[in-house]
C-alpha positions in Angstrom: 2.0 230.6 28.8 -1.4 230.9 31.6 -2.9 227.6 30.1 1.0 226.0 31.5 0.8 228.2 34.3 -2.8 227.0 35.3 -1.6 222.9 35.1 1.9 223.2 36.9 0.3 225.0 40.2 -2.3 222.3 39.1 -0.1 219.2 39.3 2.0 221.2 42.2 -1.5 221.0 45.2 -4.0 218.1 43.0 -0.1 216.1 44.0 -0.1 217.8 47.9 -3.9 217.6 48.3 -5.4 215.3 45.9 -8.3 216.3 43.3 -11.0 216.7 45.9 -9.2 218.6 48.3 -7.6 220.8 45.7 -10.2 223.3 44.8 -10.6 225.4 41.3 -9.8 228.9 43.8 -6.9 227.2 44.9 -5.3 226.6 42.2 -6.0 229.8 40.3 -4.6 232.1 43.3 -1.4 230.3 43.0 -1.3 231.4 39.5 -2.6 234.7 40.0 -6.1 234.7 38.2 -9.0 235.1 39.1 -11.1 231.7 39.6 -13.7 233.2 36.3 -10.2 233.5 34.1 -9.6 229.9 35.0 -12.2 228.7 32.6 -11.1 230.8 30.4 -8.9 227.7 30.2 -10.2 224.9 31.0 -13.8 224.0 31.7 -14.0 222.0 34.8 -11.9 221.0 37.6 -12.1 217.2 35.8 -10.8 219.0 32.3 -8.4 220.1 34.1 -6.9 216.9 36.1 -7.2 214.6 33.3 -5.1 217.5 30.7 -2.6 217.4 34.3 -2.7 213.8 33.6 -2.3 213.5 30.0 0.9 215.1 30.0 2.5 213.3 32.3 1.3 209.8 30.6 2.6 212.0 26.8 6.3 212.2 29.3 6.5 208.7 29.9 5.4 208.3 26.3 8.5 209.8 24.9 10.9 207.8 28.0 9.2 205.2 26.5 10.3 205.5 23.0 14.1 206.7 23.7 14.5 204.3 25.4 13.4 201.8 22.3 16.0 203.1 20.8 18.3 202.7 23.8 18.2 198.9 23.6 19.6 198.2 20.3 22.1 195.5 20.8 22.0 194.3 23.6 21.0 191.1 25.1 17.1 190.1 26.0 18.4 189.6 29.8 19.9 193.4 29.4 17.0 195.2 27.3 14.2 193.6 30.6 16.3 194.7 33.4 17.1 198.3 32.0 12.8 198.3 31.2 12.1 197.5 34.6 15.6 199.6 36.0 13.8 203.2 33.9 10.0 202.3 35.0 11.6 201.7 38.6 13.4 205.2 38.5 9.7 207.1 37.6 11.6 209.6 40.6 12.8 211.1 37.2 9.2 212.5 36.6 9.9 215.0 39.5 8.4 214.1 43.2 5.2 216.2 41.7 4.8 214.4 38.9 5.5 210.8 40.3 3.5 211.5 43.9 0.4 212.7 41.3 0.9 209.4 39.1 0.4 207.4 42.3 -2.8 209.4 44.1 -4.7 209.3 40.0 -3.7 205.6 40.0 -4.4 204.4 43.7 -7.1 206.6 44.8 -8.1 207.3 41.5 -11.1 210.5 41.6 -14.7 208.0 41.5 -16.3 209.9 38.5 -12.9 210.2 36.7 -11.8 206.6 37.3 -13.0 204.8 34.2 -11.5 207.6 32.0 -7.7 207.6 34.0 -7.7 203.6 33.7 -8.6 203.6 29.7 -6.1 206.6 29.2 -3.4 205.0 30.5 -3.8 201.6 28.6 -3.6 203.1 25.9 -0.7 205.0 26.9 0.6 201.9 28.2 -0.1 199.9 24.5 3.3 200.7 23.4 5.1 199.4 26.3 3.2 196.5 26.4 4.2 195.9 21.9 8.3 196.6 22.6 8.2 194.2 25.3 5.2 191.4 23.6 9.1 191.9 21.3 11.6 191.1 23.3 10.1 187.6 24.9 8.9 186.5 21.6 12.4 186.5 20.2 13.7 185.3 23.7 11.9 182.6 23.2 13.0 182.1 19.2 16.9 182.4 20.5 16.6 180.3 23.2 16.9 183.3 25.9 13.1 182.5 27.7 11.9 179.1 28.1 8.5 178.3 26.4 5.7 180.1 27.4 2.6 182.1 26.5 3.5 185.3 26.0 0.4 186.8 27.7 1.7 185.2 30.5 5.0 186.9 30.2 3.9 190.4 30.3 1.1 189.9 33.1 4.5 188.5 35.4 6.8 191.5 33.7 3.7 194.7 35.1 3.2 192.5 38.4 7.3 192.8 38.8 6.9 196.4 37.3 4.1 197.8 40.0 5.4 196.2 43.0 8.6 198.6 41.7 6.8 201.5 41.5 4.8 200.5 44.9 8.8 200.0 47.0 10.2 202.9 45.1 8.2 204.5 48.0 8.8 201.8 51.4 12.6 202.4 50.8 15.7 204.6 50.2 17.4 205.1 47.2 20.3 202.5 48.6 18.1 199.9 49.7 15.8 200.2 47.1 18.2 199.5 44.6 19.2 196.3 46.3 16.1 194.4 46.8 15.5 195.8 42.8 18.7 193.7 41.7 17.3 190.5 44.2 14.0 190.2 43.0 15.8 191.1 39.4 17.9 187.6 40.5 14.7 185.8 40.8 11.8 187.0 38.3 15.2 186.1 35.2 16.1 182.6 36.9 12.3 182.2 36.7 12.2 182.7 33.0 15.4 181.7 31.5 15.9 179.0 29.2 17.8 176.0 31.0 21.2 176.9 30.1 20.1 180.6 28.8 22.7 183.2 29.5 23.2 185.1 33.2 23.9 188.5 32.3 25.8 189.7 36.0 28.2 192.1 34.2 24.9 193.8 32.8 22.6 194.0 35.8 25.1 194.9 38.6 24.4 191.2 40.2 
């Protein structure tokens, strides 16, 4: 239980102050233990930071697997838009969780940058597999025009990354409106000529 309390305190403080400005002594103080006692659970600040990062990645992975079950018999457009919406709702991880991830990915500790990217890539592989299958099916059934799957995957991730940043700049209602606008343009760009346009599904 103490380890969980340490992780929770570390998440809160790392999210608020960043890695460099958060000493282990402050984390220990927040938990109500002495700093030496913290080392019984984590060997270093680096190990603790990575543990918190991994917890959030696993939480996202659980959501991705759950999302895969929900896609079911949706159209290609509905599936892609659902994934975009779910990814843009990363605030569901909680303000501390999303702030931590934002700091970790955009401003990673120099010593941990390679490790963070490697772990994120492994986590991202699950979503990439789902997307690749959707794009392949979409090109097969004529919903999406023929092009390289790698290009479709790269373009969708750029869309996700842009949405991730935009949500920090705008109020939720404004962000939702912008999300629908960029989705409409994106879908028009990849759908096959004469392909279906699920306006009811996307709310556009």
